[in-house]
N, CA and C atoms as an extended XYZ file, in Angstrom:
582
Properties=species:S:1:pos:R:3:atomname:S:1:resname:S:1:resid:I:1 pbc="F F F"
N      -125.996        8.564      -98.815 N   VAL     1
C      -125.253        8.466      -98.010 CA  VAL     1
C      -124.673        7.014      -98.297 C   VAL     1
N      -124.478        6.598      -99.330 N   GLU     2
C      -123.266        5.499      -99.659 CA  GLU     2
C      -122.499        6.235     -100.548 C   GLU     2
N      -122.642        8.270     -100.878 N   GLU     3
C      -121.743        8.692     -101.221 CA  GLU     3
C      -120.407        9.301     -100.338 C   GLU     3
N      -121.357        9.468      -98.991 N   ALA     4
C      -120.864       10.206      -97.629 CA  ALA     4
C      -120.038        8.995      -97.569 C   ALA     4
N      -120.289        7.635      -96.966 N   GLU     5
C      -119.757        6.496      -96.673 CA  GLU     5
C      -118.452        6.265      -97.470 C   GLU     5
N      -118.258        6.085      -98.688 N   VAL     6
C      -117.238        6.244      -99.717 CA  VAL     6
C      -116.396        7.188      -99.675 C   VAL     6
N      -116.638        8.920      -99.520 N   GLY     7
C      -116.433        9.474      -99.163 CA  GLY     7
C      -114.785        9.721      -98.019 C   GLY     7
N      -115.665        8.750      -96.923 N   MET     8
C      -115.182        9.036      -95.931 CA  MET     8
C      -114.100        8.061      -95.037 C   MET     8
N      -113.982        6.793      -96.525 N   GLN     9
C      -113.557        5.367      -96.300 CA  GLN     9
C      -112.211        6.477      -97.173 C   GLN     9
N      -112.551        7.425      -98.305 N   GLN    10
C      -111.112        7.593      -98.823 CA  GLN    10
C      -110.377        8.213      -98.310 C   GLN    10
N      -111.281        9.211      -97.553 N   PHE    11
C      -110.473       10.079      -96.356 CA  PHE    11
C      -109.894        9.759      -95.294 C   PHE    11
N      -110.427        8.402      -94.450 N   VAL    12
C      -109.286        7.576      -93.685 CA  VAL    12
C      -108.657        7.133      -94.718 C   VAL    12
N      -108.220        6.140      -95.413 N   LYS    13
C      -107.062        6.414      -96.405 CA  LYS    13
C      -106.340        7.334      -96.183 C   LYS    13
N      -106.310        8.254      -97.065 N   LEU    14
C      -105.657        9.229      -97.759 CA  LEU    14
C      -104.804        9.803      -96.000 C   LEU    14
N      -105.620        9.785      -94.882 N   LEU    15
C      -104.871       10.369      -93.728 CA  LEU    15
C      -104.040        9.244      -93.402 C   LEU    15
N      -104.490        8.117      -93.548 N   SER    16
C      -103.607        6.511      -92.964 CA  SER    16
C      -101.998        6.358      -93.704 C   SER    16
N      -102.098        6.992      -94.753 N   THR    17
C      -101.302        6.850      -95.673 CA  THR    17
C      -100.181        7.752      -95.470 C   THR    17
N      -100.496        9.131      -95.381 N   GLU    18
C       -99.371        9.897      -95.092 CA  GLU    18
C       -99.239       10.316      -94.081 C   GLU    18
N       -99.396        9.697      -92.759 N   CYS    19
C       -98.742        9.466      -91.326 CA  CYS    19
C       -97.761        9.037      -91.288 C   CYS    19
N       -96.339        9.108      -91.086 N   PRO    20
C       -94.884        8.711      -91.160 CA  PRO    20
C       -94.348        7.613      -90.566 C   PRO    20
N       -95.462        7.039      -89.224 N   SER    21
C       -95.531        6.686      -88.332 CA  SER    21
C       -96.763        5.696      -87.874 C   SER    21
N       -96.525        4.523      -86.993 N   ALA    22
C       -97.703        3.388      -86.980 CA  ALA    22
C       -98.229        3.978      -86.419 C   ALA    22
N       -97.657        4.812      -84.839 N   GLU    23
C       -97.867        5.301      -83.989 CA  GLU    23
C       -98.811        6.480      -84.403 C   GLU    23
N       -98.500        7.390      -84.987 N   SER    24
C       -99.171        8.401      -85.511 CA  SER    24
C      -100.238        8.104      -86.662 C   SER    24
N      -100.506        7.182      -87.383 N   VAL    25
C      -102.032        6.359      -87.861 CA  VAL    25
C      -102.534        5.777      -86.796 C   VAL    25
N      -101.807        5.413      -85.603 N   LEU    26
C      -103.016        4.478      -85.015 CA  LEU    26
C      -104.059        5.647      -83.722 C   LEU    26
N      -103.349        7.120      -83.799 N   LEU    27
C      -103.681        8.173      -83.334 CA  LEU    27
C      -105.185        8.824      -83.844 C   LEU    27
N      -104.652        8.578      -85.530 N   VAL    28
C      -106.002        9.148      -86.887 CA  VAL    28
C      -106.953        8.314      -86.503 C   VAL    28
N      -106.604        6.455      -85.933 N   LEU    29
C      -107.711        5.866      -86.351 CA  LEU    29
C      -108.551        5.465      -85.306 C   LEU    29
N      -108.012        6.100      -83.750 N   LYS    30
C      -108.340        6.116      -82.486 CA  LYS    30
C      -109.872        7.504      -82.739 C   LYS    30
N      -109.054        8.285      -83.393 N   ARG    31
C      -110.427        9.440      -83.873 CA  ARG    31
C      -111.526        8.862      -84.504 C   ARG    31
N      -111.477        7.991      -85.291 N   PHE    32
C      -112.230        7.694      -86.389 CA  PHE    32
C      -113.109        6.639      -85.779 C   PHE    32
N      -112.684        5.763      -84.669 N   GLU    33
C      -113.025        5.091      -84.114 CA  GLU    33
C      -114.313        4.969      -82.533 C   GLU    33
N      -113.625        6.881      -83.059 N   ALA    34
C      -115.228        7.216      -82.315 CA  ALA    34
C      -116.396        7.280      -82.223 C   ALA    34
N      -116.202        7.575      -83.336 N   LEU    35
C      -118.102        7.211      -84.296 CA  LEU    35
C      -118.181        7.102      -84.637 C   LEU    35
N      -117.426        5.298      -84.685 N   ASN    36
C      -118.248        4.179      -84.686 CA  ASN    36
C      -119.185        4.306      -85.855 C   ASN    36
N      -118.772        3.966      -87.069 N   LEU    37
C      -119.020        3.518      -87.857 CA  LEU    37
C      -118.130        2.246      -88.768 C   LEU    37
N      -119.558        1.108      -89.149 N   GLU    38
C      -118.759        0.076      -89.687 CA  GLU    38
C      -118.557       -0.244      -91.048 C   GLU    38
N      -118.627        1.082      -91.783 N   CYS    39
C      -118.522        1.802      -93.297 CA  CYS    39
C      -117.353        1.892      -93.431 C   CYS    39
N      -116.479        2.235      -92.430 N   LEU    40
C      -115.421        3.012      -92.741 CA  LEU    40
C      -114.091        2.183      -92.690 C   LEU    40
N      -114.496        0.803      -92.827 N   CYS    41
C      -113.493       -0.689      -92.232 CA  CYS    41
C      -112.110       -0.176      -91.084 C   CYS    41
N      -112.643        0.295      -90.376 N   LEU    42
C      -110.516        0.183      -90.048 CA  LEU    42
C      -110.226       -1.072      -89.652 C   LEU    42
N      -111.005       -2.127      -89.397 N   ASP    43
C      -109.723       -3.162      -89.616 CA  ASP    43
C      -108.755       -3.597      -90.727 C   ASP    43
N      -108.852       -3.001      -91.800 N   ARG    44
C      -108.218       -2.780      -92.484 CA  ARG    44
C      -107.130       -2.539      -92.339 C   ARG    44
N      -107.222       -0.604      -92.290 N   ARG    45
C      -106.637        0.388      -91.527 CA  ARG    45
C      -105.799       -0.354      -90.349 C   ARG    45
N      -105.996       -1.603      -89.925 N   TYR    46
C      -104.969       -1.532      -88.305 CA  TYR    46
C      -104.223       -2.462      -89.068 C   TYR    46
N      -104.992       -3.308      -90.022 N   LEU    47
C      -104.092       -4.564      -90.878 CA  LEU    47
C      -102.574       -3.587      -91.423 C   LEU    47
N      -103.003       -2.381      -92.044 N   GLU    48
C      -101.810       -1.814      -92.628 CA  GLU    48
C      -100.748       -1.590      -90.942 C   GLU    48
N      -101.835       -0.741      -90.032 N   VAL    49
C      -100.549       -0.529      -89.227 CA  VAL    49
C       -99.477       -1.869      -89.083 C   VAL    49
N      -100.095       -2.462      -88.538 N   ALA    50
C       -99.519       -3.976      -88.378 CA  ALA    50
C       -98.375       -3.766      -89.502 C   ALA    50
N       -98.575       -4.183      -90.431 N   GLU    51
C       -97.816       -4.245      -91.721 CA  GLU    51
C       -96.371       -2.715      -91.401 C   GLU    51
N       -97.141       -1.595      -91.597 N   MET    52
C       -96.249       -0.485      -91.331 CA  MET    52
C       -95.206       -1.007      -90.256 C   MET    52
N       -95.676       -1.340      -88.747 N   LEU    53
C       -94.878       -1.944      -87.729 CA  LEU    53
C       -93.855       -2.453      -88.103 C   LEU    53
N       -94.094       -3.492      -88.583 N   GLU    54
C       -93.147       -4.852      -88.964 CA  GLU    54
C       -91.830       -4.318      -89.700 C   GLU    54
N       -92.296       -3.258      -90.784 N   LYS    55
C       -91.100       -2.285      -91.687 CA  LYS    55
C       -90.618       -0.976      -90.068 C   LYS    55
N       -90.874       -0.598      -88.953 N   GLU    56
C       -90.380        0.052      -88.228 CA  GLU    56
C       -89.316       -0.838      -87.336 C   GLU    56
N       -89.918       -2.509      -87.223 N   MET    57
C       -89.017       -3.129      -86.464 CA  MET    57
C       -87.880       -3.171      -86.573 C   MET    57
N       -88.076       -3.381      -88.747 N   PHE    58
C       -86.914       -4.138      -89.156 CA  PHE    58
C       -85.680       -2.689      -89.379 C   PHE    58
N       -86.122       -1.234      -89.332 N   LEU    59
C       -85.471       -0.087      -88.680 CA  LEU    59
C       -84.821       -0.263      -87.801 C   LEU    59
N       -85.877        0.011      -87.112 N   LEU    60
C       -84.658       -0.340      -85.773 CA  LEU    60
C       -83.849       -1.465      -85.421 C   LEU    60
N       -84.422       -2.406      -85.709 N   LYS    61
C       -83.161       -3.863      -85.851 CA  LYS    61
C       -82.309       -3.012      -86.011 C   LYS    61
N       -81.934       -2.044      -87.444 N   ASP    62
C       -80.618       -1.889      -88.252 CA  ASP    62
C       -80.265       -0.992      -86.848 C   ASP    62
N       -81.164       -0.039      -86.933 N   VAL    63
C       -80.261        1.092      -85.430 CA  VAL    63
C       -79.743        0.356      -84.610 C   VAL    63
N       -80.685       -0.612      -83.861 N   TYR    64
C       -80.223       -0.994      -82.587 CA  TYR    64
C       -78.529       -1.701      -82.896 C   TYR    64
N       -78.405       -2.610      -84.319 N   ASN    65
C       -77.142       -3.181      -84.433 CA  ASN    65
C       -76.345       -2.580      -84.829 C   ASN    65
N       -76.914       -1.227      -85.163 N   GLU    66
C       -75.394       -0.295      -85.526 CA  GLU    66
C       -75.234        0.333      -84.452 C   GLU    66
N       -75.676        0.827      -83.370 N   GLU    67
C       -75.455        1.886      -82.204 CA  GLU    67
C       -75.184        1.134      -81.099 C   GLU    67
N       -75.462       -0.280      -80.893 N   ARG    68
C       -75.171       -1.249      -79.874 CA  ARG    68
C       -74.340       -0.958      -78.718 C   ARG    68
N       -73.541       -1.033      -79.555 N   GLY    69
C       -71.799       -0.622      -78.844 CA  GLY    69
C       -71.787        0.002      -78.306 C   GLY    69
N       -72.229        1.726      -79.011 N   ASN    70
C       -72.340        2.676      -78.428 CA  ASN    70
C       -73.260        3.530      -79.240 C   ASN    70
N       -74.120        3.901      -78.146 N   PRO    71
C       -75.648        4.022      -78.318 CA  PRO    71
C       -74.953        5.600      -78.112 C   PRO    71
N       -76.787        6.716      -78.249 N   PHE    72
C       -76.285        8.390      -78.053 CA  PHE    72
C       -77.156        7.569      -76.510 C   PHE    72
N       -76.090        8.497      -75.493 N   ILE    73
C       -76.456        8.072      -73.717 CA  ILE    73
C       -76.957       10.081      -73.622 C   ILE    73
N       -78.299        9.785      -73.207 N   PRO    74
C       -78.402       11.385      -72.929 CA  PRO    74
C       -77.626       12.089      -71.882 C   PRO    74
N       -77.714       13.522      -72.130 N   ARG    75
C       -77.057       14.127      -71.372 CA  ARG    75
C       -76.632       14.015      -69.529 C   ARG    75
N       -75.821       14.080      -68.752 N   ASN    76
C       -75.872       13.914      -67.327 CA  ASN    76
C       -76.392       12.316      -67.323 C   ASN    76
N       -76.216       11.761      -67.768 N   LEU    77
C       -77.260        9.747      -67.827 CA  LEU    77
C       -75.385        9.291      -67.416 C   LEU    77
N       -75.803        8.268      -66.176 N   PRO    78
C       -74.471        7.093      -66.422 CA  PRO    78
C       -74.642        6.236      -66.817 C   PRO    78
N       -73.419        5.670      -67.338 N   PRO    79
C       -73.169        4.460      -69.043 CA  PRO    79
C       -73.954        3.758      -69.105 C   PRO    79
N       -74.049        2.969      -68.287 N   VAL    80
C       -75.018        1.888      -67.827 CA  VAL    80
C       -76.652        1.803      -67.970 C   VAL    80
N       -77.387        3.453      -67.089 N   ALA    81
C       -78.886        3.594      -67.178 CA  ALA    81
C       -79.039        4.043      -68.553 C   ALA    81
N       -77.962        5.014      -69.195 N   GLY    82
C       -78.121        6.043      -70.157 CA  GLY    82
C       -78.106        4.447      -71.545 C   GLY    82
N       -77.596        3.604      -71.719 N   ARG    83
C       -77.853        2.332      -72.161 CA  ARG    83
C       -79.517        1.862      -71.757 C   ARG    83
N       -79.739        1.741      -71.018 N   ILE    84
C       -81.071        0.730      -70.468 CA  ILE    84
C       -82.135        1.680      -71.100 C   ILE    84
N       -81.960        2.936      -70.668 N   VAL    85
C       -83.131        4.281      -71.617 CA  VAL    85
C       -82.847        4.627      -72.470 C   VAL    85
N       -81.702        3.854      -73.337 N   TRP    86
C       -81.629        4.108      -74.773 CA  TRP    86
C       -82.677        2.336      -75.439 C   TRP    86
N       -81.934        1.277      -74.679 N   ILE    87
C       -82.723        0.287      -74.692 CA  ILE    87
C       -84.901        0.755      -74.758 C   ILE    87
N       -84.964        0.803      -74.014 N   ARG    88
C       -86.254        1.153      -73.638 CA  ARG    88
C       -86.705        2.076      -74.124 C   ARG    88
N       -86.487        3.220      -75.223 N   SER    89
C       -86.854        3.985      -75.843 CA  SER    89
C       -86.786        3.114      -77.327 C   SER    89
N       -86.211        2.479      -77.323 N   ILE    90
C       -86.117        1.766      -78.598 CA  ILE    90
C       -88.125        0.487      -78.477 C   ILE    90
N       -87.800        0.024      -77.586 N   PHE    91
C       -88.806       -0.746      -77.331 CA  PHE    91
C       -90.432       -0.286      -77.053 C   PHE    91
N       -89.973        0.765      -76.708 N   LYS    92
C       -91.131        1.797      -75.996 CA  LYS    92
C       -92.079        2.449      -77.844 C   LYS    92
N       -91.370        2.323      -78.664 N   LYS    93
C       -91.843        3.308      -80.009 CA  LYS    93
C       -92.443        1.122      -80.771 C   LYS    93
N       -91.940        0.217      -80.215 N   ILE    94
C       -92.870       -0.920      -81.149 CA  ILE    94
C       -93.997       -1.377      -79.575 C   ILE    94
N       -93.681       -0.712      -78.707 N   ASP    95
C       -94.356       -1.550      -77.701 CA  ASP    95
C       -95.637       -1.094      -77.756 C   ASP    95
N       -96.146        0.181      -78.001 N   VAL    96
C       -97.122        1.502      -78.059 CA  VAL    96
C       -98.570        1.205      -78.732 C   VAL    96
N       -97.203        0.482      -80.429 N   PRO    97
C       -98.600        0.765      -81.943 CA  PRO    97
C       -99.443       -1.483      -81.210 C   PRO    97
N       -98.245       -2.080      -80.541 N   MET    98
C       -98.257       -3.514      -80.276 CA  MET    98
C       -99.645       -3.017      -79.547 C   MET    98
N       -99.509       -2.252      -78.274 N   GLN    99
C      -100.896       -2.847      -77.545 CA  GLN    99
C      -102.262       -2.542      -78.303 C   GLN    99
N      -102.443       -1.789      -78.808 N   ALA   100
C      -103.332       -0.602      -79.569 CA  ALA   100
C      -103.375       -1.682      -80.498 C   ALA   100
N      -103.115       -2.653      -81.073 N   LEU   101
C      -103.633       -3.308      -82.087 CA  LEU   101
C      -103.684       -4.810      -80.952 C   LEU   101
N      -103.638       -5.038      -79.929 N   LYS   102
C      -103.769       -6.365      -79.215 CA  LYS   102
C      -104.934       -6.129      -79.120 C   LYS   102
N      -105.482       -5.255      -78.648 N   LEU   103
C      -106.998       -4.884      -78.411 CA  LEU   103
C      -108.147       -5.399      -79.852 C   LEU   103
N      -106.672       -5.099      -81.300 N   ARG   104
C      -107.805       -6.481      -82.611 CA  ARG   104
C      -107.817       -7.536      -82.185 C   ARG   104
N      -108.492       -8.365      -82.078 N   GLN   105
C      -108.348      -10.013      -82.022 CA  GLN   105
C      -108.383      -10.239      -83.601 C   GLN   105
N      -109.176       -9.187      -84.330 N   CYS   106
C      -109.701      -10.190      -85.467 CA  CYS   106
C      -108.578       -9.927      -86.339 C   CYS   106
N      -107.699       -8.962      -86.157 N   VAL   107
C      -106.652       -8.020      -86.835 CA  VAL   107
C      -105.164       -9.304      -87.057 C   VAL   107
N      -105.409       -8.958      -85.644 N   LEU   108
C      -103.749      -10.254      -85.222 CA  LEU   108
C      -103.609      -11.321      -85.308 C   LEU   108
N      -104.977      -11.889      -85.646 N   SER   109
C      -104.698      -13.001      -86.063 CA  SER   109
C      -105.327      -13.432      -87.558 C   SER   109
N      -105.031      -12.236      -88.322 N   HIS   110
C      -104.800      -11.942      -89.961 CA  HIS   110
C      -103.155      -13.013      -90.101 C   HIS   110
N      -103.096      -13.670      -91.099 N   LYS   111
C      -101.912      -14.038      -92.019 CA  LYS   111
C      -100.891      -13.230      -91.391 C   LYS   111
N      -101.573      -11.866      -91.884 N   LYS   112
C      -100.160      -11.057      -92.309 CA  LYS   112
C      -100.025      -10.448      -90.875 C   LYS   112
N      -100.795      -10.309      -90.104 N   ALA   113
C      -100.420      -10.024      -88.547 CA  ALA   113
C       -99.414      -10.677      -87.988 C   ALA   113
N       -99.027      -12.008      -88.749 N   GLN   114
C       -99.023      -13.495      -87.735 CA  GLN   114
C       -96.661      -12.710      -87.593 C   GLN   114
N       -97.040      -12.269      -88.764 N   ARG   115
C       -95.288      -12.354      -89.094 CA  ARG   115
C       -94.792      -10.629      -88.760 C   ARG   115
N       -95.420       -9.650      -87.889 N   THR   116
C       -95.702       -8.866      -87.239 CA  THR   116
C       -95.551       -9.164      -86.086 C   THR   116
N       -96.363       -9.848      -85.513 N   VAL   117
C       -96.259      -10.598      -84.070 CA  VAL   117
C       -95.017      -11.062      -83.534 C   VAL   117
N       -95.005      -12.296      -84.651 N   ARG   118
C       -93.599      -12.921      -84.687 CA  ARG   118
C       -92.432      -12.446      -84.647 C   ARG   118
N       -91.902      -10.871      -85.334 N   TYR   119
C       -91.300      -10.506      -85.291 CA  TYR   119
C       -91.320       -9.417      -84.130 C   TYR   119
N       -92.366       -8.579      -83.611 N   TYR   120
C       -92.656       -8.585      -81.931 CA  TYR   120
C       -91.752       -9.405      -81.197 C   TYR   120
N       -92.245      -10.110      -80.766 N   ASN   121
C       -91.422      -11.578      -79.978 CA  ASN   121
C       -90.200      -11.586      -80.406 C   ASN   121
N       -89.217      -11.678      -81.025 N   TYR   122
C       -88.103      -11.881      -81.588 CA  TYR   122
C       -87.111      -10.656      -80.577 C   TYR   122
N       -87.859       -9.470      -81.650 N   MET   123
C       -87.336       -8.086      -80.880 CA  MET   123
C       -87.439       -7.649      -79.159 C   MET   123
N       -88.460       -8.390      -79.328 N   ASN   124
C       -88.956       -8.038      -77.086 CA  ASN   124
C       -87.464       -8.994      -76.796 C   ASN   124
N       -87.310       -9.877      -77.153 N   GLY   125
C       -85.859      -11.076      -76.735 CA  GLY   125
C       -84.646      -10.694      -76.817 C   GLY   125
N       -85.040       -9.456      -78.085 N   ILE   126
C       -83.401       -9.227      -77.960 CA  ILE   126
C       -83.659       -8.133      -76.971 C   ILE   126
N       -84.141       -7.133      -76.842 N   ILE   127
C       -83.956       -6.200      -75.988 CA  ILE   127
C       -84.277       -6.081      -74.801 C   ILE   127
N       -85.028       -7.485      -74.614 N   CYS   128
C       -84.758       -8.064      -72.600 CA  CYS   128
C       -83.516       -8.311      -72.558 C   CYS   128
N       -82.713       -9.098      -73.583 N   HIS   129
C       -81.548      -10.175      -73.431 CA  HIS   129
C       -80.205       -8.170      -73.155 C   HIS   129
N       -80.455       -7.656      -73.886 N   TYR   130
C       -79.531       -6.260      -73.846 CA  TYR   130
C       -79.313       -6.045      -72.460 C   TYR   130
N       -80.912       -5.990      -72.080 N   GLU   131
C       -81.336       -4.800      -71.354 CA  GLU   131
C       -80.646       -5.706      -69.522 C   GLU   131
N       -81.044       -6.655      -69.780 N   MET   132
C       -80.405       -7.815      -68.952 CA  MET   132
C       -79.241       -8.114      -68.524 C   MET   132
N       -78.523       -8.082      -69.624 N   ALA   133
C       -76.625       -8.140      -69.652 CA  ALA   133
C       -76.444       -7.157      -69.501 C   ALA   133
N       -76.530       -5.605      -68.624 N   TYR   134
C       -76.083       -4.813      -68.623 CA  TYR   134
C       -76.548       -4.501      -67.495 C   TYR   134
N       -77.257       -5.121      -67.321 N   HIS   135
C       -77.893       -4.673      -65.960 CA  HIS   135
C       -76.922       -6.079      -64.988 C   HIS   135
N       -76.809       -6.769      -65.171 N   LYS   136
C       -75.791       -7.904      -64.362 CA  LYS   136
C       -74.474       -7.700      -64.674 C   LYS   136
N       -73.998       -6.856      -65.676 N   ALA   137
C       -72.847       -6.052      -65.779 CA  ALA   137
C       -72.497       -5.122      -64.384 C   ALA   137
N       -73.295       -4.695      -64.802 N   TRP   138
C       -73.801       -3.412      -63.487 CA  TRP   138
C       -73.126       -4.225      -62.014 C   TRP   138
N       -73.784       -5.043      -62.246 N   PHE   139
C       -74.142       -5.477      -60.480 CA  PHE   139
C       -72.505       -6.267      -60.428 C   PHE   139
N       -72.030       -6.941      -61.646 N   ASP   140
C       -70.444       -7.217      -61.432 CA  ASP   140
C       -69.535       -5.445      -60.834 C   ASP   140
N       -69.904       -4.306      -61.311 N   TYR   141
C       -69.182       -3.171      -61.369 CA  TYR   141
C       -69.134       -2.652      -59.623 C   TYR   141
N       -70.405       -3.400      -59.655 N   VAL   142
C       -70.909       -3.096      -57.956 CA  VAL   142
C       -69.494       -3.653      -57.165 C   VAL   142
N       -69.987       -4.812      -57.329 N   GLU   143
C       -68.405       -5.180      -56.790 CA  GLU   143
C       -66.886       -4.971      -56.497 C   GLU   143
N       -66.465       -4.710      -57.611 N   GLU   144
C       -65.043       -3.544      -58.050 CA  GLU   144
C       -65.011       -3.238      -57.384 C   GLU   144
N       -66.673       -1.593      -56.736 N   VAL   145
C       -66.381       -0.333      -56.322 CA  VAL   145
C       -66.247       -1.068      -54.956 C   VAL   145
N       -66.839       -1.719      -54.801 N   ARG   146
C       -66.324       -1.920      -52.890 CA  ARG   146
C       -65.180       -2.355      -52.618 C   ARG   146
N       -64.612       -2.433      -53.642 N   CYS   147
C       -62.714       -2.351      -52.908 CA  CYS   147
C       -62.401       -1.076      -53.199 C   CYS   147
N       -62.932       -0.657      -53.573 N   LEU   148
C       -61.890        1.160      -54.059 CA  LEU   148
C       -62.536        1.704      -52.393 C   LEU   148
N       -63.478        0.934      -51.630 N   LEU   149
C       -63.839        1.978      -50.277 CA  LEU   149
C       -62.839        1.578      -49.293 C   LEU   149
N       -62.374        0.671      -49.204 N   ASN   150
C       -61.419        0.607      -48.423 CA  ASN   150
C       -60.693        1.013      -48.192 C   ASN   150
N       -60.656        2.536      -49.401 N   ALA   151
C       -59.067        3.184      -49.145 CA  ALA   151
C       -59.774        4.308      -48.285 C   ALA   151
N       -58.956        5.015      -47.465 N   PRO   152
C       -59.406        6.152      -46.361 CA  PRO   152
C       -59.344        7.023      -47.855 C   PRO   152
N       -60.821        7.740      -47.024 N   VAL   153
C       -61.500        8.964      -47.582 CA  VAL   153
C       -59.931       10.126      -47.280 C   VAL   153
N       -59.506       10.046      -46.526 N   MET   154
C       -59.236       11.514      -46.253 CA  MET   154
C       -57.590       10.998      -46.133 C   MET   154
N       -56.356       11.951      -46.975 N   THR   155
C       -54.799       11.452      -46.967 CA  THR   155
C       -54.163       12.780      -46.592 C   THR   155
N       -52.942       12.658      -45.888 N   ILE   156
C       -52.311       13.781      -45.835 CA  ILE   156
C       -50.704       13.463      -47.221 C   ILE   156
N       -50.952       14.678      -46.840 N   ASN   157
C       -49.351       14.722      -48.198 CA  ASN   157
C       -48.159       16.052      -47.024 C   ASN   157
N       -47.489       14.960      -46.656 N   LYS   158
C       -46.733       15.404      -45.858 CA  LYS   158
C       -45.616       16.225      -46.461 C   LYS   158
N       -45.102       16.173      -47.389 N   ASP   159
C       -44.878       16.876      -47.877 CA  ASP   159
C       -45.494       18.985      -47.407 C   ASP   159
N       -46.237       18.710      -48.303 N   GLU   160
C       -47.019       20.304      -48.240 CA  GLU   160
C       -48.101       20.814      -46.734 C   GLU   160
N       -47.775       19.873      -45.988 N   ALA   161
C       -48.615       19.595      -44.879 CA  ALA   161
C       -50.067       20.009      -45.273 C   ALA   161
N       -50.982       18.870      -46.313 N   LEU   162
C       -52.490       19.628      -46.900 CA  LEU   162
C       -53.285       17.940      -47.003 C   LEU   162
N       -54.640       18.450      -46.294 N   TYR   163
C       -55.083       16.972      -46.153 CA  TYR   163
C       -55.731       17.404      -47.884 C   TYR   163
N       -55.970       15.973      -48.624 N   THR   164
C       -56.301       15.863      -49.388 CA  THR   164
C       -57.384       14.914      -49.588 C   THR   164
N       -58.509       14.950      -50.429 N   VAL   165
C       -59.670       14.210      -50.645 CA  VAL   165
C       -59.448       13.008      -51.433 C   VAL   165
N       -59.174       11.618      -50.796 N   ASN   166
C       -59.002       10.922      -51.924 CA  ASN   166
C       -60.208        9.607      -52.047 C   ASN   166
N       -60.867       10.194      -52.813 N   LEU   167
C       -62.752        9.186      -53.753 CA  LEU   167
C       -62.476        9.089      -54.854 C   LEU   167
N       -62.230        7.457      -55.545 N   ASP   168
C       -62.233        7.427      -56.135 CA  ASP   168
C       -63.821        7.773      -57.546 C   ASP   168
N       -62.900        8.042      -58.522 N   ARG   169
C       -64.804        8.962      -59.250 CA  ARG   169
C       -65.652        7.917      -59.778 C   ARG   169
N       -65.090        6.728      -59.834 N   ALA   170
C       -65.649        5.334      -59.941 CA  ALA   170
C       -67.156        5.307      -58.674 C   ALA   170
N       -66.514        5.713      -57.636 N   ILE   171
C       -67.698        5.427      -56.633 CA  ILE   171
C       -69.053        6.748      -56.171 C   ILE   171
N       -68.535        7.613      -56.820 N   LEU   172
C       -69.263        8.798      -57.288 CA  LEU   172
C       -70.265        7.929      -58.492 C   LEU   172
N       -69.765        7.900      -59.466 N   GLN   173
C       -70.730        6.976      -60.638 CA  GLN   173
C       -71.525        5.853      -60.292 C   GLN   173
N       -71.733        5.231      -59.410 N   LEU   174
C       -71.953        4.117      -58.522 CA  LEU   174
C       -73.296        4.717      -57.975 C   LEU   174
N       -73.211        6.020      -57.215 N   ILE   175
C       -73.986        6.371      -56.648 CA  ILE   175
C       -75.103        6.678      -57.715 C   ILE   175
N       -74.664        7.631      -58.452 N   SER   176
C       -75.307        8.039      -59.661 CA  SER   176
C       -76.136        7.243      -60.737 C   SER   176
N       -75.609        5.939      -60.953 N   GLU   177
C       -75.897        4.476      -61.576 CA  GLU   177
C       -76.940        3.810      -60.467 C   GLU   177
N       -76.980        3.639      -59.408 N   THR   178
C       -78.297        3.575      -58.310 CA  THR   178
C       -79.329        4.236      -58.391 C   THR   178
N       -78.933        5.501      -58.155 N   GLU   179
C       -79.855        6.886      -57.964 CA  GLU   179
C       -80.565        5.851      -59.578 C   GLU   179
N       -80.499        5.693      -60.910 N   TRP   180
C       -81.156        5.607      -62.010 CA  TRP   180
C       -81.610        4.404      -62.198 C   TRP   180
N       -81.048        3.551      -61.089 N   MET   181
C       -81.433        2.006      -61.463 CA  MET   181
C       -82.674        1.953      -60.730 C   MET   181
N       -83.001        2.957      -59.351 N   TRP   182
C       -84.653        2.766      -58.669 CA  TRP   182
C       -85.135        3.793      -59.729 C   TRP   182
N       -84.715        4.832      -60.465 N   LYS   183
C       -85.880        5.579      -61.310 CA  LYS   183
C       -86.415        5.025      -62.588 C   LYS   183
N       -85.472        3.708      -62.441 N   LEU   184
C       -85.674        2.889      -63.485 CA  LEU   184
C       -86.779        1.349      -63.454 C   LEU   184
N       -86.889        1.347      -61.672 N   HIS   185
C       -87.279       -0.258      -61.108 CA  HIS   185
C       -86.715       -0.748      -61.174 C   HIS   185
N       -85.326       -1.182      -61.109 N   LEU   186
C       -84.096       -2.386      -61.609 CA  LEU   186
C       -83.755       -2.168      -59.785 C   LEU   186
N       -83.829       -3.949      -59.797 N   GLU   187
C       -82.810       -4.557      -58.817 CA  GLU   187
C       -81.511       -3.708      -57.984 C   GLU   187
N       -81.620       -2.962      -57.379 N   VAL   188
C       -80.278       -2.489      -55.985 CA  VAL   188
C       -79.412       -3.481      -55.524 C   VAL   188
N       -78.817       -4.360      -55.474 N   PRO   189
C       -77.419       -4.367      -54.722 CA  PRO   189
C       -78.118       -3.891      -53.870 C   PRO   189
N       -77.819       -4.531      -52.391 N   ASN   190
C       -77.594       -4.275      -50.809 CA  ASN   190
C       -76.618       -2.928      -50.688 C   ASN   190
N       -75.115       -3.531      -51.078 N   MET   191
C       -74.015       -3.006      -50.866 CA  MET   191
C       -74.047       -1.685      -51.919 C   MET   191
N       -74.520       -1.234      -53.071 N   ALA   192
C       -74.858       -0.513      -53.618 CA  ALA   192
C       -75.920        0.561      -53.256 C   ALA   192
N       -76.837        0.288      -52.648 N   ALA   193
C       -78.024        0.971      -51.950 CA  ALA   193
C       -77.327        1.673      -50.517 C   ALA   193
N       -76.798        0.803      -49.973 N   THR   194
C       -76.111        1.564      -48.692 CA  THR   194
C       -74.955        2.833      -48.967 C   THR   194
């Protein structure tokens, strides 16, 4: 029985060291957790996940610093909504593993995991500030676009006797941004909703 337990411990350790990210290690550990075997010492593995998550957060901080001025915005997304989707994807990469670690209070109370928690809180603050800054800037942009609505929609070219549509592209972008803000569950000003 002892040989089997030691073999299982080594197997869990081997699997957890081969996984490239904290999220994938958590998936492996969740499967072993279902066995409900105390001999696996899963708390140690969860502590390693916390350390791995801290390293991943350092890398994500570098990615954030390099790309925050010009992030990769998915196709067919307006600029502000694209930035918010981008920053939320970074947050999701650190939040999903942290939510799993929150269920393990003995792991989070460990000295090594406390650094991870502090760094998570720091990153969370940066991400929230970025999202709120762009959302507030979008609110200001809505007020600028409102002035464009005062222009007539149809104009007549008297030389050629043709009607032309006088619709600024900013209005179309505002409509698209507003739809995405609703999808992202963010506040939309009355003017944009109208």
